[in-house]
N, C-alpha and C positions, 0 to 999 in steps of 0.2 A: 423448523425447529428440530433439534436433534432429539430423537427418542432413545432413551437408555436401553429399553427393551430390545431395540433393533441393533444395538451395538454389542458385539461379543467382547469378551474380556481378554482375548488373545492379541499379541502385538500386531501381527500382520492383518488381522481383521480390523483393528483400529486404524492401521495405516491406510487400507483401501477405503475405509469409511471416510477418512479425512480427505482423500483424493476425490471421492464421489461428491462430497459436500461442497467442494470447491469448483466443480464443473460450471455452475451458473456464472460464477465470477470470472472464470477463464473465458467463457463466451464473450463477456463484456470487454475483456482485455485484448482479445484477438485482433480487432481492427487497429487498436492502439499500437500493438507490437509490429504489425505489418507496415503501418505508416512510418513508424520509427525507422525500420529497415529501409524503406523506400527513400526517405529523406536524408538518411545518414551520409551517403556518399556525395550527394549534391551540396551538403553543408560543409564539406571539407574533411570528412572522416573516411579513412580507408576501410576496405572490406574487413580486414582483420581488426581494425580499431573498433568498428561497429559491433562485431562479434564479441570482442573483448569487453566493451562497455556493458553490453547486456549480461555477459557472464559474471563480471566483477562488480559493477555498480548495481545492477538489477533493481532499478527504481524508475518506473516510467516517467513520472513528472520531472525528475532530475535529469534524466537522459534527454528529454526534449528541450529542457532549459539549456543544457550543455550544448546541444546542437545549435540553438539560436545564438549563443555566445560565440561558438566556434565560427559561425558564418559571418560574424561581425569583426572577427580578428581579436577577440578579447584575450588578454594574457592568460596563460595556463593557470597561474596561481589564483586568479579571480574566478575562473571556471570551477576549480576544485573547491574553493571556499563557498561559492554559491550553492553548489550541489550539496555540500556538507550542511549548510544552513537549512536548505529545503528538507533534508532528511532528518533533521533534529526531532521531528515528530515521532520518529521510531523510538526515541528514548522514552517517550510517554507510554508507548506500547510495551516496551521492555519492562518498565516499572510495574505495569499492571500484571505482567506475567510472572514476575519474580516469585510471588507466594506459591505458584504452582510448579515451578521448575527449579527452585533453589536446592532441592535434594539431589538433582541430577549431577552427573560428573561433567567435567569440562569438555569431554569428547562429545557430549550431547549439547551442552549450552552453546558452544561455539558455532556449530552448523545451524542450530535453530535460530540463533541470533543473526547469523549472516543471511538466512533465507526469510527473515521476518519482513513481511510487507503488510500493507493495509488490508488486503484480502485475507492473507494468512492469519492475521491477528483477529479479524472479525469472526472467522470460522473457529479458530482455536479457543478463543476466550469463552465462546458458548459451550464448547465441549468441557473445558476445565471447570466451568461453573455448574455443570450439570451434576445433580446430586445422585451419584452412583459410585460404587467402590472400585471402579476399574483402576488398576495401578499402571496402566499403559496409555494414559491419555496423551503423553508426549509423542507416542507413535502416531496418534491422530494428527497432531500438529505437523509431524514430519511428512506424513502422506500428503497433507494439504500443501505444504511448502514445496515439495518436490514436483507435485503436479503443476503448480503455478510456475515454478522455475523452468521446468522442461518446456511448457507451452510457450513461455516468453522467448526462450532461445529459438524454438522452431519458427515462431512468428517473425522474429528478427531476420532469420535466414530466408524466409519466404519473401520478406520485403526487399532484401538485398538481391535476391536472384530473380524474382518475378516482378518486382515493383516497377522496373523500367517500362513494363508494358501497361502500367496504370497511369494514364495521363492526369496530371494535376491532382494526385491523390490527396494532397493536403487540403484541397478545396472541397472535397466531398463531404466533409463533416462527419466522417466515420468515427473520429475520436470522441464524439459525443457519447458513444457507447460506454466509455469509461466513466464519464460524468454521470450517466444514468445508473451505472453500477454502484458508484459511491452514494448516490441518493438512496438507492435501494438498501444499501448496507446501513445507512444512518437512520432511516425512518423507524425501524423497530426499536431503537433506543430512545425515542422521544416519548418516554413514559412518565416523566415528572418535570416540574418547572425548572430546576437547574439545567437539565439537558436541553429543554426548549430554549431557554435564555442563552445558553452556550452557542447553540446552532444559529440563532437569530443574530446575535452580536458578531460572531466570527464571520458569518456570511456578509453582513453589512460592512464590516471592517475590510474584508477582502475586496469588496467592490470599490470602496473609497481609497484603499491603499494600492490598487493595482498598478498605479503609475510609478511606484517606487522602483529604483534600479535593482537589477539582479534578483528579481522576484522576491524581494524582502517583504512585500505585502503579505505573502503567505504566512511568514513567520509572525508578523505583527498581528495578523488575524487569529492565528493559533493562540498566541499569548493572551490576546483580548478575550477570546472565548473561554480559555482556562480560568482566567481571573474572574470573569463574569459568573461562571459556574460555581466557583468557590465562594464568592460573595453571596450569591443567591442561596446556596445551600446553608451557609452560616446564618444568614438572615432568617431562613425558615426554621432552623434549629432553635434560635433564640426566641422566635415567636411561639414555638411549641412549649418552651420552658415556663 
């Protein structure tokens, strides 16, 4: 939990606090990034292409999906569309952050939007919701974003340069660290029935829809979870009236 008393009100202090708060999530993402770099070239992506994908796409799940599609010779248009669909969840994050960043200039909104990831959102939204008068909370988000972005680039580079010495890296199961990280990020939010219903339904839907092409099961699960949360919340509000 973020303690307001420990966060000073100056921009760079917020920045470093955001970076520190993201370290546990970075630890969970490190194996994921290294494995991506290790598998990239064997999937048909060049060294420069792998570096460019991590720098421009900057989305672990989408990058792995793109590698799988590349390895099977999928047309470029389908790869781009698939990664775009998988990343649509970021729109939900952005909508949640709008009330806290709408006063910022475009020079702030654009980089914060580009660097927005699951981990960055989970850290930033807690800071924004904290009841203290700091006018520099966007610096906290920036510190978190750059810490995650920098570590992802370094891990990709490590995988590309050192990964050849790791036999069968994809079979080690190291990518489960990212799964465990997401579970750890989700659990604290299971504080009411709509949230519990959302997680249960989206999880079950993801399992049932995992056979859909181009990873569309993820999007179906997300939509099912959102609708379930809305219906549950509306039902509870009507019950209280």
